[in-house]
C-alpha positions as CSV (number, residue, x, y, z in Angstrom):
1,M,225.8,270.8,101.6
2,K,228.1,272.0,104.4
3,K,225.4,274.3,105.5
4,I,222.8,271.5,105.6
5,L,225.2,269.3,107.5
6,L,226.0,272.0,109.9
7,L,222.3,272.7,110.5
8,V,221.7,268.9,111.1
9,V,224.5,268.8,113.6
10,L,223.2,271.8,115.4
11,L,219.7,270.4,115.6
12,V,220.9,267.0,116.9
13,T,223.1,268.7,119.5
14,A,220.2,271.0,120.6
15,C,217.9,268.0,120.9
16,T,220.3,265.9,123.0
17,S,221.5,268.7,125.1
18,S,221.3,268.3,128.9
19,S,220.0,271.8,129.2
20,V,216.5,270.5,129.2
21,V,214.8,271.7,132.5
22,T,212.6,269.1,134.2
23,P,210.3,270.3,137.0
24,T,211.2,269.4,140.5
25,P,208.5,267.1,141.9
26,V,206.3,268.7,144.5
27,P,205.2,266.4,147.3
28,S,201.5,265.9,147.3
29,I,199.7,266.5,150.5
30,T,197.9,263.3,151.3
31,P,195.8,263.3,154.4
32,Q,197.2,260.7,156.8
33,V,194.8,258.5,158.7
34,T,195.9,258.5,162.2
35,A,194.5,255.7,164.3
36,E,193.1,256.8,167.6
37,N,194.9,254.9,170.3
38,K,192.6,253.8,173.0
39,S,193.5,253.0,176.6
40,L,191.9,250.4,178.8
41,P,189.1,251.6,181.1
42,T,189.7,252.4,184.7
43,P,189.4,249.2,186.8
44,A,186.5,248.9,189.3
45,S,187.1,247.9,192.9
46,S,186.9,244.4,194.1
47,G,183.2,243.6,194.9
48,Q,181.8,246.1,192.4
49,T,179.2,244.9,190.0
50,I,179.0,245.6,186.3
51,F,176.1,245.0,183.9
52,Y,176.4,243.6,180.4
53,N,173.1,243.2,178.7
54,D,171.1,241.0,181.1
55,L,174.1,239.6,182.9
56,Q,175.3,241.0,186.2
57,V,179.0,240.2,187.0
58,T,180.8,240.8,190.3
59,M,184.4,240.0,190.9
60,D,184.0,239.2,194.6
61,Q,187.3,238.0,195.9
62,T,190.9,237.2,194.9
63,E,193.8,235.4,196.4
64,I,197.2,234.1,195.5
65,T,198.4,230.7,196.7
66,G,201.6,228.7,196.2
67,S,199.8,225.4,196.1
68,Y,196.3,224.0,196.6
69,V,194.5,220.9,197.5
70,S,192.4,219.4,194.6
71,E,188.9,218.1,194.9
72,F,190.4,214.6,195.3
73,G,192.6,215.6,198.3
74,S,195.9,215.7,196.5
75,S,198.2,218.7,196.7
76,R,199.1,220.6,193.6
77,E,202.4,222.4,193.6
78,P,203.5,224.8,190.8
79,S,206.9,225.2,189.4
80,A,209.2,227.6,191.2
81,D,208.5,230.5,188.9
82,I,204.6,230.2,189.1
83,R,201.9,230.9,191.7
84,F,198.2,230.6,191.5
85,L,195.8,233.5,191.3
86,W,192.2,232.6,192.3
87,V,189.4,234.9,191.3
88,H,185.9,234.4,192.7
89,I,183.1,235.7,190.5
90,I,179.3,235.9,190.9
91,L,177.1,236.0,187.8
92,K,173.3,236.7,187.8
93,N,170.9,236.6,185.0
94,I,168.6,239.7,185.4
95,G,166.8,239.1,182.2
96,Q,163.6,237.2,181.3
97,Q,165.2,234.4,179.3
98,G,167.9,231.9,180.0
99,Q,171.3,232.9,178.6
100,N,174.6,231.4,177.9
101,L,177.4,232.0,180.5
102,P,180.5,233.5,179.0
103,A,183.1,230.9,178.1
104,E,186.2,230.9,180.4
105,E,188.4,232.4,177.6
106,H,186.3,235.6,178.0
107,F,188.2,236.2,181.3
108,S,191.8,237.3,181.8
109,A,194.3,238.3,184.4
110,L,196.6,241.1,183.5
111,F,200.1,241.7,185.0
112,G,201.3,244.9,183.3
113,E,200.8,244.2,179.6
114,T,200.9,240.4,180.0
115,E,197.6,238.6,179.7
116,F,196.9,235.2,181.3
117,K,194.0,233.0,180.6
118,P,192.3,230.7,183.1
119,T,193.5,227.2,183.5
120,Y,191.8,224.1,184.9
121,G,192.0,223.9,188.7
122,Q,189.4,222.0,190.7
123,R,190.3,223.3,194.2
124,K,188.7,221.5,197.2
125,D,185.7,223.4,198.5
126,H,185.8,225.9,195.6
127,T,183.5,225.6,192.6
128,D,185.5,225.7,189.4
129,Y,184.0,227.9,186.7
130,T,184.3,225.1,184.2
131,A,182.0,223.0,186.3
132,L,179.1,225.4,186.0
133,S,176.2,224.7,183.6
134,T,176.6,226.6,180.4
135,V,173.1,228.3,180.7
136,I,171.9,230.4,183.5
137,D,168.2,230.7,184.1
138,P,166.3,234.0,184.5
139,D,166.8,235.5,188.0
140,A,169.4,232.7,188.8
141,E,172.7,233.4,190.4
142,V,175.9,231.3,190.2
143,D,179.3,231.7,191.7
144,A,182.6,230.1,190.9
145,W,186.4,230.4,190.9
146,L,188.8,230.9,188.0
147,R,192.4,229.9,188.4
148,F,195.3,231.7,186.6
149,D,199.0,230.7,186.6
150,I,200.9,233.9,187.2
151,P,204.6,234.8,187.7
152,A,205.8,234.1,191.2
153,D,206.8,237.8,191.7
154,A,203.2,239.1,191.0
155,E,201.2,240.6,193.9
156,L,197.5,241.3,194.0
157,K,198.3,245.1,193.8
158,D,200.0,244.4,190.4
159,L,197.1,242.4,188.9
160,T,193.9,243.3,187.2
161,F,191.0,240.9,186.4
162,A,189.3,241.4,183.0
163,F,185.9,240.3,181.6
164,L,185.7,240.5,177.8
165,P,182.1,239.6,176.9
166,D,182.6,239.9,173.1
167,S,186.3,239.1,172.8
168,T,188.9,236.7,174.1
169,Q,192.0,239.0,174.0
170,V,192.9,242.4,175.5
171,S,195.0,244.6,173.2
172,F,197.0,247.3,175.0
173,G,197.0,250.8,173.4
174,F,194.8,249.3,170.7
175,S,193.5,251.1,167.6
176,S,190.0,250.2,166.4
177,S,191.2,250.5,162.8
178,E,193.9,247.8,163.4
179,F,192.2,245.3,165.7
180,F,188.7,244.0,165.1
181,W,188.1,243.5,168.8
182,A,189.1,247.0,169.8
183,D,185.6,248.3,170.0
184,H,184.3,245.5,172.2
185,P,183.6,246.2,175.8
186,I,186.2,245.4,178.4
187,Y,185.4,245.4,182.1
188,L,188.3,245.5,184.6
189,W,188.6,245.1,188.4
190,N,191.6,245.7,190.6
191,C,192.6,242.4,192.2
192,A,193.9,244.0,195.4
193,P,191.1,244.7,197.9
């Protein structure tokens, strides 16, 4: 009986011993998907024309003002930290059918990595973009001004004008796998002449 008891104790001790060797986990090699960071295209010069489908777009002129006179003759003054960027664009339908003009949110002003959207600004003797008809006829050309509220320290040399025909936002250093708009065209112009 002592032999059996001794045998049972030895078996129990052997089964509960910490001498059991467990294999060290080996890290698995999982291919990592690295998103390709894309940079913005090189800006065109002021006055240069781009073509998007049947639409010809030219950023013709830019200027910065500290105030402006409205179409009603009243003066508009910004707050001390703001100035107005005015961008004159010319659009021509070179197709055979009428087409919708891009909505104003498809245009941006860029100051470094800060993006500004156009704001309402009916300036005297300057056609505001929002006043244009929404459709441009074949072989027709329209021109208008977009107004942006920019920081008071911004200069034309620091600003870029963007046309985003299929998007409403610029994403800096974007990755097409992370942002749905990353593969949409972006056209840029330097604001300085």
